[in-house]
NUVO-373376 format. One line per 4 residues: their letters; for each residue x, y, z of N, C-alpha, C. Coordinates in steps of 0.2 Angstrom, whole numbers, plus 5000, padded with zeros to 4 digits. Layout:
<nodes>
a = X,Y,Z,X,Y,Z,X,Y,Z ~ ...
</nodes>
This chain:
<nodes>
mdkn = 4985,4834,4413,4981,4837,4418,4983,4835,4425 ~ 4984,4838,4431,4985,4836,4437,4978,4831,4440 ~ 4979,4826,4442,4973,4821,4445,4970,4824,4450 ~ 4974,4826,4456,4972,4829,4460,4968,4835,4459
fsqn = 4969,4839,4455,4966,4846,4453,4960,4843,4450 ~ 4960,4839,4445,4954,4837,4442,4948,4834,4446 ~ 4950,4830,4452,4946,4827,4457,4943,4833,4461 ~ 4947,4839,4462,4944,4843,4467,4940,4848,4464
nkek = 4941,4848,4457,4937,4853,4452,4930,4849,4452 ~ 4930,4842,4452,4924,4839,4452,4919,4840,4458 ~ 4923,4841,4463,4920,4842,4469,4915,4849,4471 ~ 4918,4853,4467,4914,4860,4467,4907,4859,4465
qlls = 4903,4864,4469,4896,4863,4468,4893,4870,4467 ~ 4888,4871,4464,4886,4877,4462,4880,4880,4465 ~ 4879,4886,4468,4873,4890,4470,4872,4894,4466 ~ 4865,4894,4463,4863,4898,4458,4858,4904,4463
iivp = 4860,4910,4463,4856,4915,4466,4851,4920,4461 ~ 4845,4920,4462,4842,4924,4458,4839,4931,4462 ~ 4841,4936,4458,4839,4943,4460,4834,4947,4457 ~ 4828,4946,4459,4824,4952,4455,4825,4959,4456
vyfn = 4826,4962,4451,4828,4970,4450,4822,4974,4449 ~ 4820,4980,4453,4815,4984,4451,4817,4991,4455 ~ 4818,4996,4451,4821,5002,4453,4826,5001,4459 ~ 4830,4997,4458,4836,4996,4464,4843,4999,4462
eksl = 4843,5004,4458,4851,5006,4455,4855,5007,4461 ~ 4852,5011,4467,4857,5012,4471,4859,5007,4476 ~ 4855,5002,4476,4858,4996,4480,4863,4991,4477 ~ 4862,4990,4470,4866,4984,4466,4872,4984,4468
ally = 4875,4990,4468,4884,4990,4468,4884,4986,4475 ~ 4882,4988,4480,4883,4986,4487,4880,4979,4488 ~ 4875,4977,4484,4872,4971,4485,4878,4966,4482 ~ 4881,4968,4476,4886,4964,4473,4892,4963,4478
keic = 4893,4969,4481,4899,4968,4485,4899,4964,4491 ~ 4893,4963,4493,4890,4958,4500,4890,4951,4497 ~ 4888,4950,4490,4888,4944,4487,4896,4941,4486 ~ 4900,4946,4485,4907,4945,4483,4909,4941,4491
klei = 4908,4945,4496,4910,4942,4502,4906,4935,4504 ~ 4901,4934,4502,4898,4929,4502,4901,4922,4499 ~ 4904,4924,4493,4907,4920,4488,4914,4918,4490 ~ 4917,4922,4494,4923,4920,4498,4922,4915,4503
hlak = 4917,4915,4507,4915,4911,4513,4913,4904,4509 ~ 4909,4904,4503,4906,4898,4500,4911,4894,4496 ~ 4918,4897,4495,4924,4894,4491,4927,4890,4496 ~ 4926,4892,4503,4929,4888,4508,4926,4880,4507
knin = 4920,4881,4506,4916,4875,4506,4915,4872,4499 ~ 4921,4874,4494,4919,4872,4487,4912,4873,4484 ~ 4910,4879,4486,4904,4880,4482,4906,4887,4477 ~ 4904,4887,4471,4904,4893,4468,4897,4896,4466
ieli = 4897,4902,4464,4890,4906,4464,4888,4907,4457 ~ 4882,4906,4455,4880,4908,4448,4875,4914,4449 ~ 4876,4920,4447,4873,4926,4449,4867,4927,4442 ~ 4860,4927,4444,4855,4928,4439,4851,4934,4441
fvdd = 4852,4940,4438,4848,4946,4439,4843,4947,4433 ~ 4837,4949,4436,4831,4949,4431,4827,4956,4433 ~ 4830,4960,4427,4826,4967,4428,4820,4966,4426 ~ 4814,4968,4430,4808,4968,4430,4805,4973,4428
gsdd = 4807,4977,4423,4804,4982,4420,4806,4988,4422 ~ 4812,4989,4426,4814,4995,4429,4814,5002,4425 ~ 4812,5008,4427,4813,5014,4423,4818,5018,4424 ~ 4822,5015,4430,4828,5020,4432,4834,5017,4429
nsln = 4840,5018,4432,4847,5015,4430,4849,5008,4431 ~ 4844,5004,4433,4846,4998,4435,4849,4993,4430 ~ 4847,4994,4425,4850,4989,4419,4856,4991,4418 ~ 4858,4997,4417,4865,5000,4416,4869,4999,4422
elfn = 4866,4998,4429,4870,4996,4433,4872,4989,4433 ~ 4868,4985,4430,4868,4977,4431,4874,4976,4424 ~ 4874,4980,4420,4879,4979,4414,4886,4981,4417 ~ 4886,4986,4422,4892,4988,4425,4895,4982,4428
lktk = 4890,4978,4433,4893,4973,4436,4895,4967,4432 ~ 4893,4967,4427,4895,4961,4421,4902,4963,4418 ~ 4903,4969,4418,4911,4971,4416,4916,4968,4422 ~ 4913,4967,4428,4918,4965,4432,4917,4958,4433
nssi = 4911,4954,4431,4910,4947,4432,4907,4946,4427 ~ 4909,4943,4420,4907,4940,4415,4902,4935,4415 ~ 4902,4931,4420,4898,4926,4421,4891,4927,4423 ~ 4890,4934,4426,4883,4936,4427,4879,4935,4422
kivk = 4872,4932,4423,4867,4932,4419,4861,4938,4420 ~ 4860,4942,4414,4855,4947,4415,4849,4946,4410 ~ 4843,4946,4413,4838,4945,4410,4833,4952,4410 ~ 4830,4954,4405,4827,4960,4406,4819,4958,4403
htrn = 4814,4960,4408,4808,4960,4406,4805,4964,4403 ~ 4801,4965,4398,4799,4970,4394,4794,4975,4398 ~ 4792,4973,4403,4789,4978,4408,4789,4975,4414 ~ 4785,4978,4419,4784,4976,4426,4779,4971,4428
fgsv = 4782,4964,4429,4777,4958,4430,4776,4956,4437 ~ 4781,4960,4441,4781,4958,4449,4786,4953,4451 ~ 4788,4953,4457,4794,4950,4459,4794,4942,4459 ~ 4787,4939,4459,4786,4932,4458,4787,4931,4452
aaik = 4784,4934,4446,4786,4933,4439,4793,4933,4437 ~ 4798,4937,4440,4804,4938,4440,4809,4933,4443 ~ 4807,4930,4448,4810,4925,4451,4808,4918,4447 ~ 4802,4917,4443,4800,4912,4439,4804,4912,4433
tgik = 4805,4918,4430,4810,4919,4425,4817,4917,4426 ~ 4819,4918,4432,4826,4916,4433,4827,4910,4435 ~ 4823,4907,4437,4823,4900,4438,4824,4895,4431 ~ 4822,4898,4426,4823,4895,4420,4830,4895,4418
fvtg = 4834,4899,4420,4841,4899,4419,4846,4896,4424 ~ 4843,4894,4429,4847,4891,4434,4851,4884,4432 ~ 4856,4884,4433,4861,4878,4431,4864,4875,4437 ~ 4863,4878,4443,4867,4876,4449,4864,4869,4452
dcft = 4868,4867,4458,4865,4861,4462,4861,4862,4466 ~ 4860,4870,4467,4854,4871,4472,4853,4878,4471 ~ 4848,4882,4473,4846,4888,4471,4842,4892,4477 ~ 4843,4898,4476,4840,4903,4480,4838,4909,4477
fiaa = 4834,4914,4481,4833,4920,4477,4832,4926,4483 ~ 4835,4931,4482,4835,4937,4487,4833,4945,4484 ~ 4830,4948,4488,4829,4954,4486,4834,4958,4485 ~ 4833,4963,4480,4840,4968,4479,4840,4974,4483
dlqd = 4837,4974,4488,4836,4980,4492,4840,4979,4499 ~ 4842,4973,4499,4846,4972,4505,4843,4972,4512 ~ 4836,4972,4512,4833,4970,4518,4834,4964,4521 ~ 4834,4959,4517,4836,4952,4519,4844,4952,4519
pinv = 4847,4951,4524,4855,4951,4525,4857,4944,4521 ~ 4863,4945,4517,4866,4940,4513,4868,4935,4517 ~ 4871,4936,4522,4873,4930,4526,4868,4925,4529 ~ 4862,4927,4528,4857,4921,4528,4857,4914,4523
ilem = 4860,4917,4517,4862,4912,4513,4866,4907,4515 ~ 4871,4910,4518,4878,4905,4520,4875,4900,4524 ~ 4871,4903,4528,4868,4899,4535,4864,4893,4531 ~ 4860,4895,4526,4855,4889,4523,4859,4884,4518
tehw = 4865,4888,4516,4870,4883,4513,4872,4878,4516 ~ 4874,4880,4523,4876,4875,4526,4871,4870,4528 ~ 4865,4871,4529,4860,4865,4531,4859,4862,4524 ~ 4860,4865,4518,4859,4861,4512,4866,4856,4511
lagh = 4871,4858,4513,4877,4853,4514,4876,4848,4519 ~ 4872,4849,4524,4871,4844,4529,4866,4839,4527 ~ 4863,4840,4520,4857,4836,4518,4850,4837,4518 ~ 4849,4844,4519,4842,4847,4519,4841,4849,4511
kyvv = 4836,4847,4509,4835,4849,4502,4830,4855,4502 ~ 4827,4857,4507,4823,4862,4506,4823,4867,4513 ~ 4826,4872,4513,4828,4877,4518,4825,4885,4517 ~ 4821,4885,4523,4819,4892,4523,4819,4896,4529
avrr = 4821,4903,4527,4823,4908,4532,4816,4912,4534 ~ 4815,4911,4540,4808,4913,4543,4810,4920,4547 ~ 4807,4926,4546,4808,4932,4550,4807,4932,4557 ~ 4811,4933,4560,4810,4933,4568,4808,4941,4570
srsd = 4810,4945,4566,4808,4953,4566,4808,4956,4560 ~ 4805,4962,4559,4805,4966,4553,4806,4973,4555 ~ 4810,4977,4552,4810,4984,4552,4806,4987,4547 ~ 4800,4987,4548,4796,4989,4542,4791,4994,4545
pvvt = 4788,4998,4541,4782,5003,4543,4778,4999,4546 ~ 4773,5002,4551,4768,5000,4556,4763,4997,4551 ~ 4760,4999,4546,4756,4997,4541,4757,4991,4539 ~ 4764,4991,4536,4767,4984,4533,4767,4979,4538
kifa = 4768,4980,4544,4768,4975,4550,4762,4971,4551 ~ 4756,4976,4551,4749,4974,4552,4746,4971,4547 ~ 4748,4972,4540,4745,4968,4534,4749,4961,4535 ~ 4755,4961,4536,4759,4955,4538,4755,4950,4541
ffyy = 4754,4954,4548,4752,4949,4553,4745,4946,4551 ~ 4741,4948,4549,4734,4946,4546,4735,4942,4539 ~ 4739,4944,4536,4741,4940,4530,4743,4932,4531 ~ 4748,4932,4536,4750,4926,4537,4746,4921,4542
kllk = 4742,4926,4545,4737,4922,4550,4732,4919,4546 ~ 4730,4922,4540,4725,4919,4537,4728,4914,4532 ~ 4734,4914,4530,4737,4909,4526,4737,4902,4530 ~ 4738,4903,4537,4739,4898,4541,4733,4894,4541
ffvs = 4726,4899,4542,4721,4896,4542,4717,4893,4536 ~ 4718,4897,4530,4715,4895,4524,4720,4889,4520 ~ 4727,4890,4520,4732,4886,4516,4734,4880,4520 ~ 4739,4882,4526,4743,4877,4529,4743,4879,4536
khyp = 4741,4876,4541,4742,4877,4549,4748,4877,4550 ~ 4752,4874,4547,4760,4873,4549,4764,4880,4546 ~ 4761,4884,4541,4764,4889,4539,4767,4894,4545 ~ 4774,4895,4544,4777,4900,4550,4774,4906,4550
sggf = 4772,4908,4557,4768,4915,4558,4772,4921,4556 ~ 4778,4921,4555,4783,4927,4554,4784,4928,4546 ~ 4782,4922,4543,4781,4923,4534,4789,4921,4533 ~ 4790,4921,4527,4797,4919,4524,4797,4922,4516
dvil = 4803,4924,4514,4803,4926,4507,4809,4924,4504 ~ 4813,4920,4509,4820,4917,4506,4820,4910,4508 ~ 4821,4907,4502,4822,4900,4502,4828,4897,4499 ~ 4830,4891,4501,4836,4888,4496,4834,4881,4496
adsk = 4834,4879,4489,4831,4873,4488,4836,4870,4484 ~ 4836,4862,4484,4840,4858,4480,4838,4857,4473 ~ 4842,4856,4468,4841,4857,4460,4835,4851,4458 ~ 4835,4846,4464,4830,4841,4461,4822,4843,4462
iisf = 4822,4848,4466,4816,4852,4468,4814,4857,4462 ~ 4818,4859,4458,4818,4865,4454,4813,4863,4448 ~ 4811,4857,4447,4807,4855,4442,4799,4857,4444 ~ 4798,4858,4450,4792,4858,4453,4790,4866,4452
ykns = 4796,4870,4453,4795,4877,4452,4794,4879,4445 ~ 4798,4876,4440,4797,4877,4433,4791,4876,4430 ~ 4789,4869,4432,4783,4867,4429,4775,4868,4432 ~ 4776,4871,4438,4770,4873,4442,4765,4878,4438
skni = 4759,4877,4439,4755,4882,4436,4753,4887,4441 ~ 4756,4886,4447,4755,4890,4453,4761,4897,4452 ~ 4759,4902,4449,4763,4907,4447,4762,4912,4452 ~ 4760,4912,4458,4757,4919,4462,4763,4919,4468
nisl = 4764,4914,4471,4767,4915,4477,4774,4910,4478 ~ 4779,4911,4476,4785,4906,4475,4787,4903,4482 ~ 4786,4908,4488,4789,4906,4494,4783,4900,4496 ~ 4777,4902,4496,4771,4897,4498,4771,4891,4494
lghw = 4774,4890,4488,4773,4885,4482,4776,4879,4486 ~ 4782,4880,4488,4786,4874,4492,4782,4871,4498 ~ 4780,4876,4501,4778,4874,4508,4771,4869,4506 ~ 4766,4873,4501,4760,4870,4499,4761,4862,4497
lgfk = 4767,4862,4492,4768,4856,4489,4770,4851,4494 ~ 4772,4851,4500,4772,4847,4506,4780,4846,4508 ~ 4784,4849,4504,4792,4849,4507,4793,4850,4514 ~ 4796,4846,4517,4797,4847,4524,4803,4851,4525
pkii = 4803,4858,4527,4809,4862,4527,4812,4862,4534 ~ 4818,4865,4532,4823,4865,4538,4822,4872,4540 ~ 4819,4875,4545,4819,4882,4547,4824,4885,4551 ~ 4826,4891,4547,4832,4896,4551,4828,4902,4553
mydr = 4830,4906,4558,4827,4912,4559,4833,4919,4558 ~ 4829,4924,4555,4834,4930,4554,4829,4936,4556 ~ 4832,4941,4556,4830,4948,4557,4830,4952,4551 ~ 4825,4955,4549,4824,4958,4542,4826,4965,4544
lerk = 4831,4968,4540,4834,4974,4541,4830,4980,4537 ~ 4831,4986,4541,4828,4992,4538,4830,4994,4531 ~ 4825,4996,4527,4827,4998,4521,4831,5004,4520 ~ 4838,5004,4517,4842,5010,4517,4841,5013,4510
fgks = 4839,5009,4505,4839,5012,4498,4833,5012,4494 ~ 4831,5018,4492,4825,5019,4487,4819,5018,4492 ~ 4813,5018,4489,4807,5017,4493,4804,5010,4490 ~ 4800,5008,4494,4796,5001,4493,4791,5002,4487
rwtl = 4792,4998,4482,4787,4998,4476,4781,4993,4478 ~ 4781,4990,4484,4776,4986,4486,4769,4989,4489 ~ 4765,4991,4484,4760,4996,4486,4754,4992,4490 ~ 4750,4995,4492,4744,4992,4496,4740,4988,4491
kkri = 4739,4990,4485,4736,4987,4479,4739,4980,4478 ~ 4746,4980,4477,4749,4974,4476,4748,4969,4482 ~ 4749,4971,4487,4748,4967,4493,4741,4964,4494 ~ 4736,4968,4493,4730,4965,4493,4729,4960,4487
slfl = 4732,4962,4481,4732,4957,4475,4735,4950,4477 ~ 4741,4951,4481,4745,4945,4482,4740,4940,4488 ~ 4737,4944,4492,4733,4942,4497,4728,4937,4494 ~ 4724,4940,4489,4718,4936,4487,4721,4931,4482
dsil = 4725,4932,4478,4728,4927,4474,4730,4921,4478 ~ 4735,4923,4482,4738,4916,4486,4731,4912,4490 ~ 4727,4915,4493,4721,4912,4497,4717,4908,4491 ~ 4715,4911,4486,4711,4908,4481,4716,4903,4477
gfsv = 4723,4905,4476,4726,4900,4472,4728,4893,4475 ~ 4729,4894,4482,4731,4888,4485,4726,4885,4490 ~ 4720,4888,4490,4715,4884,4494,4708,4885,4490 ~ 4704,4879,4491,4697,4878,4489,4692,4881,4494
lpir = 4695,4881,4500,4690,4883,4506,4686,4890,4505 ~ 4689,4895,4502,4686,4902,4502,4680,4901,4497 ~ 4680,4896,4491,4675,4896,4487,4671,4892,4490 ~ 4672,4886,4494,4667,4883,4499,4663,4887,4502
mil = 4666,4892,4505,4662,4896,4510,4658,4900,4507 ~ 4660,4903,4500,4656,4906,4496,4649,4904,4495 ~ 4651,4897,4492,4645,4893,4490,4641,4891,4496
</nodes>
């Protein structure tokens, strides 16, 4: 074996990308196309991609679309939930299959632009173990924006005063941190967990795009449930106030 090739191969690092899937049959092909573009840029930085899709009980054609993608890329990992448990549970499941040097997760609806992963990876290469992408703006319905405004205000009050006001759903973390995500009993809010644990994030800003495929399955009931679970799961202050 060529000595130089062996050395270069050892320098390759692996980024694991977890994608929760729920009624995303129309966006998966385009998502994969965008990830392939990302892969080209990351290859220049000696980084390969590990793709982990978790079908969270979709009743549409999402699973078949995932198997179609696997025919193009046999290294893709596909995990299927027996029913819908929610995106947080899907991400926690995906984390169990991560083998990369760092990992991230991103929604399948393309509202969070894929290129934000490239920027986060650059900061990881620079030595930051925990990078978060904070929304500078969001093209969402008015009701969603109002709920998000109060939700993040209350998170800052009850859980962490340093929590970003715009909130974030996209992180990139070093593999040295992954054990905290795998073993934590906090199964409510993956994005909040790293911040609550006290990891000092490198923050980047991005603009959340308008949804072009399907409709949001993030119902008001689910939002209120996330709000209550996050506040009560990460802070004892509400219980003290009740007492």
